[in-house]
C-alpha positions as CSV (number, residue, x, y, z in Angstrom):
1,M,-0.6,13.8,7.1
2,D,-3.6,13.6,8.7
3,S,-4.5,10.3,10.5
4,N,-7.9,10.1,9.7
5,D,-7.0,10.3,5.9
6,C,-4.5,7.9,6.0
7,L,-7.0,5.6,7.5
8,R,-9.4,5.9,5.2
9,R,-6.7,5.2,2.0
10,L,-5.5,2.2,3.7
11,R,-9.1,1.2,4.1
12,Y,-9.6,1.4,0.2
13,I,-6.0,0.4,-0.2
14,L,-6.4,-2.9,2.0
15,D,-9.8,-3.8,1.0
16,L,-10.9,-4.0,4.7
17,N,-14.6,-4.1,5.7
18,D,-15.5,-2.5,9.4
19,N,-15.1,-6.3,11.0
20,R,-11.3,-6.4,9.8
21,M,-11.1,-2.9,10.8
22,I,-12.4,-3.5,14.1
23,N,-10.3,-7.0,14.6
24,L,-7.2,-5.1,13.1
25,F,-8.1,-2.5,16.6
26,A,-8.0,-5.4,18.7
27,E,-4.9,-6.8,17.4
28,G,-3.4,-3.6,18.4
29,G,-5.2,-4.1,22.0
30,Q,-7.7,-1.2,21.6
31,T,-11.8,-2.3,21.1
32,V,-13.5,-0.3,19.4
33,T,-17.1,-0.2,17.8
34,R,-18.7,0.1,14.2
35,A,-19.5,3.6,14.9
36,E,-16.3,4.4,16.3
37,V,-14.7,3.3,12.9
38,S,-17.8,5.0,10.8
39,A,-17.2,8.0,12.3
40,W,-13.4,8.4,11.9
41,L,-14.0,7.4,8.0
42,K,-16.2,10.4,7.4
43,K,-15.0,12.5,4.8
44,D,-13.5,15.7,6.2
45,D,-16.3,18.0,5.2
46,D,-19.1,15.9,7.0
47,E,-20.1,17.0,10.4
48,D,-20.1,13.5,11.5
49,L,-16.5,13.4,11.0
50,E,-14.5,12.5,14.4
51,V,-10.6,12.9,14.7
52,I,-8.8,9.6,15.1
53,S,-6.3,10.2,18.0
54,D,-2.6,9.3,16.9
55,R,-2.3,6.9,19.8
56,L,-5.8,5.3,18.2
57,L,-3.9,5.1,14.8
58,A,-0.5,3.6,16.0
59,Q,-3.0,1.0,17.4
60,F,-4.2,0.0,14.3
61,L,-1.0,0.1,12.6
62,N,0.6,-2.1,15.4
63,G,-2.5,-4.3,14.6
64,L,-1.8,-4.4,10.9
65,I,1.6,-5.5,12.1
66,T,0.8,-8.2,14.1
67,Y,-1.8,-9.6,11.7
68,K,0.2,-9.5,8.7
69,R,3.5,-10.8,10.6
70,G,1.8,-12.9,13.4
71,K,2.3,-12.3,17.0
72,S,6.5,-11.5,18.1
73,T,7.7,-13.4,21.3
74,R,8.6,-9.8,22.4
75,P,6.3,-7.5,24.4
76,T,3.5,-5.4,22.4
77,P,4.9,-2.2,22.1
78,E,3.5,0.6,23.4
79,P,1.5,2.8,21.0
80,E,2.6,6.5,20.6
81,E,1.2,9.4,21.3
82,R,2.4,11.1,19.1
83,L,2.6,10.1,15.1
84,S,5.3,11.7,12.3
85,N,5.0,10.6,9.1
86,N,8.2,8.8,9.3
87,I,6.6,6.6,12.2
88,I,3.4,5.8,10.0
89,F,5.9,4.9,7.0
90,R,7.9,2.3,9.3
91,K,4.6,0.8,10.5
92,L,3.4,0.1,6.7
93,K,6.9,-1.1,6.0
94,I,6.8,-3.6,8.9
95,A,3.6,-4.6,8.2
96,L,3.7,-5.2,4.5
97,D,7.2,-6.8,5.0
98,L,8.9,-4.2,1.9
99,E,12.4,-3.9,1.4
100,A,13.6,-0.1,-0.1
101,E,13.7,-2.1,-3.8
102,E,9.9,-2.7,-3.5
103,I,9.0,0.4,-1.8
104,L,11.2,2.9,-4.4
105,G,9.1,0.9,-6.8
106,I,5.9,1.3,-5.4
107,L,6.8,5.4,-5.3
108,A,7.3,5.1,-8.8
109,L,4.1,3.9,-9.4
110,A,3.0,7.0,-8.3
111,D,5.9,9.0,-10.5
112,F,7.8,9.6,-7.3
113,R,11.3,9.2,-7.6
114,I,13.8,9.6,-4.7
115,S,17.4,7.9,-4.1
116,K,17.6,4.3,-2.0
117,H,19.5,6.9,0.4
118,E,17.1,9.3,0.9
119,L,14.4,6.7,1.5
120,S,16.8,4.8,4.3
121,A,16.9,8.1,5.7
122,F,13.0,8.4,7.2
123,F,13.5,4.8,8.8
124,R,16.5,6.1,10.8
125,K,16.1,7.4,14.6
126,V,15.5,11.1,15.2
127,G,18.6,11.2,16.6
128,N,21.2,9.9,13.4
129,R,22.9,12.5,11.5
130,H,21.4,11.1,8.3
131,Y,17.8,11.4,9.9
132,R,15.2,12.8,7.4
133,K,11.5,14.3,8.1
134,C,9.2,12.4,5.8
135,K,6.9,15.0,4.2
136,D,3.3,14.4,3.9
137,Q,3.9,14.8,0.0
138,V,6.6,11.0,0.1
139,L,3.5,9.4,2.6
140,R,0.7,10.5,0.3
141,N,2.6,9.1,-2.8
142,F,3.5,6.2,-1.2
143,L,-0.3,5.2,-0.7
144,K,-1.0,6.3,-4.3
145,G,1.5,3.4,-5.3
146,L,-0.2,1.2,-3.2
147,Q,-3.0,2.0,-4.6
148,I,-1.9,1.6,-8.1
149,Q,-0.4,-1.3,-7.1
150,R,-3.2,-3.6,-5.8
151,Y,-5.4,-2.6,-8.9
152,D,-3.0,-3.3,-11.2
153,A,-2.2,-7.1,-9.6
154,T,-6.3,-7.2,-9.5
155,S,-6.9,-6.8,-13.0
156,I,-4.3,-8.8,-13.8
157,G,-5.4,-11.8,-11.4
158,N,-2.2,-12.0,-9.1
159,E,-3.9,-10.0,-6.5
160,E,-2.5,-11.0,-2.9
161,N,-4.8,-11.8,0.1
162,L,-4.0,-8.2,1.8
163,D,-6.7,-8.5,4.7
């Protein structure tokens, strides 16, 4: 999945303003400016769009994990140079503290159904014989389900503070 698209969707889903995004990058160990964030969030057809690197998106996701879960006693992980959908999915699962059943429910909100075994294959190590590559369709539907869940929570007044 395109890193800029993923960042845009997360900003919308989590209702993050520029300052919060800058702070999340900082939590992940990267100083960014408002202009950089703005350029990464532009629409795909905008000539001022700048492509965000996988490393920067990894730092944003690491910052989201730190913000949501608190600082760890372990050393800060090095951000990945190359992100796959599997890594993005795993980082979101960790940051949002989601269990398998919750993820399956979120996917179901987007009318996308997979088994618990298929889901667990996305979170295995690359060399594992049960590892399965997470396709764009799965990650997009997960993000779509998160968006629907957030909208539903907002509409009934049970929204959790996501930022």
